[in-house]
C-alpha positions as a Markdown table, in Angstrom:
| # | Residue | x | y | z |
|---|---|---|---|---|
| 1 | Lys | 20.1 | -5.1 | 10.0 |
| 2 | Lys | 23.0 | -3.9 | 8.7 |
| 3 | Ile | 24.7 | -0.1 | 7.1 |
| 4 | Gln | 25.6 | -0.4 | 3.5 |
| 5 | Asn | 27.3 | 2.3 | 1.6 |
| 6 | Val | 26.5 | 2.0 | -1.9 |
| 7 | Asn | 26.7 | 5.1 | -4.6 |
| 8 | Phe | 23.5 | 6.2 | -5.9 |
| 9 | Ala | 23.3 | 8.7 | -8.5 |
| 10 | Gln | 27.2 | 9.6 | -8.2 |
| 11 | Thr | 26.9 | 10.6 | -5.1 |
| 12 | Lys | 28.2 | 7.8 | -1.8 |
| 13 | Tyr | 25.0 | 7.3 | 1.1 |
| 14 | Lys | 24.7 | 4.4 | 3.9 |
| 15 | Met | 21.8 | 2.6 | 4.4 |
| 16 | Lys | 20.4 | 0.7 | 6.7 |
| 17 | Ile | 19.1 | -2.3 | 5.1 |
| 18 | Thr | 16.0 | -3.7 | 6.3 |
| 19 | Lys | 15.8 | -7.4 | 4.2 |
| 20 | Thr | 18.4 | -9.5 | 1.8 |
| 21 | Ile | 17.4 | -12.1 | 0.0 |
| 22 | Asp | 20.0 | -14.7 | -2.4 |
| 23 | Leu | 18.3 | -15.2 | -6.0 |
| 24 | Thr | 21.6 | -15.8 | -7.9 |
| 25 | Lys | 19.9 | -19.8 | -8.5 |
| 26 | Glu | 16.6 | -18.1 | -9.7 |
| 27 | Ile | 15.7 | -17.3 | -13.3 |
| 28 | Cys | 13.1 | -14.6 | -14.8 |
| 29 | Pro | 10.5 | -14.2 | -14.7 |
| 30 | Met | 10.9 | -15.5 | -10.7 |
| 31 | Thr | 13.8 | -13.4 | -9.8 |
| 32 | Phe | 10.9 | -10.2 | -10.4 |
| 33 | Val | 8.1 | -11.9 | -8.7 |
| 34 | Lys | 10.6 | -12.8 | -5.9 |
| 35 | Thr | 11.8 | -9.3 | -5.4 |
| 36 | Leu | 8.3 | -7.6 | -5.4 |
| 37 | Met | 7.4 | -9.9 | -2.5 |
| 38 | Ala | 9.9 | -8.7 | -1.1 |
| 39 | Ile | 9.3 | -5.3 | -1.5 |
| 40 | Asp | 5.5 | -5.8 | -0.8 |
| 41 | Thr | 6.5 | -7.0 | 2.7 |
| 42 | Leu | 8.5 | -3.8 | 3.3 |
| 43 | Glu | 7.2 | -0.1 | 5.0 |
| 44 | Tyr | 8.2 | 2.6 | 2.8 |
| 45 | Gly | 11.6 | 4.1 | 3.2 |
| 46 | Gln | 13.2 | 0.4 | 3.9 |
| 47 | Val | 15.8 | -1.0 | 1.5 |
| 48 | Leu | 15.8 | -4.3 | -0.1 |
| 49 | Glu | 19.4 | -5.8 | -0.9 |
| 50 | Val | 18.8 | -8.4 | -3.4 |
| 51 | His | 21.6 | -10.8 | -5.2 |
| 52 | Leu | 21.3 | -11.6 | -9.1 |
| 53 | Ser | 23.5 | -13.1 | -11.6 |
| 54 | Gly | 23.5 | -13.6 | -14.4 |
| 55 | Asp | 22.9 | -9.7 | -17.4 |
| 56 | Glu | 19.3 | -11.1 | -18.0 |
| 57 | Pro | 17.7 | -11.3 | -14.6 |
| 58 | Leu | 20.1 | -7.8 | -13.7 |
| 59 | Ser | 18.8 | -6.0 | -16.3 |
| 60 | Asn | 15.2 | -7.1 | -16.1 |
| 61 | Val | 14.7 | -6.8 | -12.2 |
| 62 | Lys | 15.8 | -3.0 | -12.0 |
| 63 | Lys | 14.0 | -2.0 | -14.9 |
| 64 | Ser | 11.0 | -3.5 | -13.6 |
| 65 | Ile | 11.1 | -2.1 | -10.3 |
| 66 | Glu | 12.3 | 1.3 | -11.6 |
| 67 | Glu | 9.3 | 1.6 | -13.7 |
| 68 | Leu | 7.1 | 1.0 | -10.7 |
| 69 | Gly | 8.6 | 4.0 | -9.2 |
| 70 | His | 11.1 | 2.5 | -6.5 |
| 71 | Glu | 14.7 | 4.0 | -6.2 |
| 72 | Val | 17.4 | 1.2 | -7.0 |
| 73 | Ala | 21.1 | 1.3 | -6.9 |
| 74 | Val | 23.6 | -1.3 | -8.2 |
| 75 | Gln | 26.8 | -2.5 | -6.4 |
| 76 | Gln | 29.2 | -5.0 | -8.1 |
| 77 | Asn | 29.0 | -8.7 | -6.1 |
| 78 | Asp | 32.2 | -10.3 | -7.3 |
| 79 | Lys | 31.4 | -13.7 | -5.7 |
| 80 | Tyr | 28.9 | -14.9 | -9.1 |
| 81 | Asp | 29.7 | -15.0 | -12.3 |
| 82 | Asn | 28.1 | -11.6 | -13.4 |
| 83 | Gly | 26.7 | -11.5 | -10.1 |
| 84 | Met | 25.3 | -7.5 | -9.0 |
| 85 | Ile | 23.2 | -6.7 | -5.3 |
| 86 | Leu | 20.5 | -4.3 | -5.9 |
| 87 | Phe | 19.3 | -1.6 | -3.3 |
| 88 | Ile | 15.7 | -1.4 | -4.0 |
| 89 | Lys | 14.5 | 1.6 | -1.3 |
| 90 | Lys | 11.0 | 1.5 | -1.1 |
| 91 | Leu | 8.7 | 4.6 | -1.9 |
| 92 | Asp | 5.5 | 5.9 | -1.1 |
| 93 | Glu | 2.8 | 6.7 | -3.7 |
| 94 | Asn | 3.2 | 10.6 | -3.0 |
| 95 | Lys | 7.2 | 10.1 | -3.4 |
| 96 | Lys | 7.8 | 8.2 | -6.0 |
| 97 | Asn | 9.6 | 9.2 | -9.3 |
| 98 | Thr | 11.3 | 11.9 | -7.5 |
| 99 | Leu | 15.3 | 11.5 | -6.1 |
| 100 | Ile | 14.8 | 11.3 | -2.7 |
| 101 | Glu | 18.3 | 11.5 | -0.3 |
| 102 | Trp | 18.9 | 8.7 | 1.2 |
């Protein structure tokens, strides 16, 4: 597990990354499906790092995961054209839709 500095809600946090997946070669809807499958393997409070490329996967995955109630932070990834990294913190049912400190 690695430690990553991420700006979330205008505040910098240090997060322990539980799992990393690279979806830069995937297209929608598989980017969302594979992200959701990876989240399902996490315990509450753990963080998933997702590498995406392209505007559509970034906007669709981020929006869909936030709608499910998990926290999402975004960071630029210059290794890929339009590359982004999503940091997703899995929240339990009782804590969804509330901002909690990482």
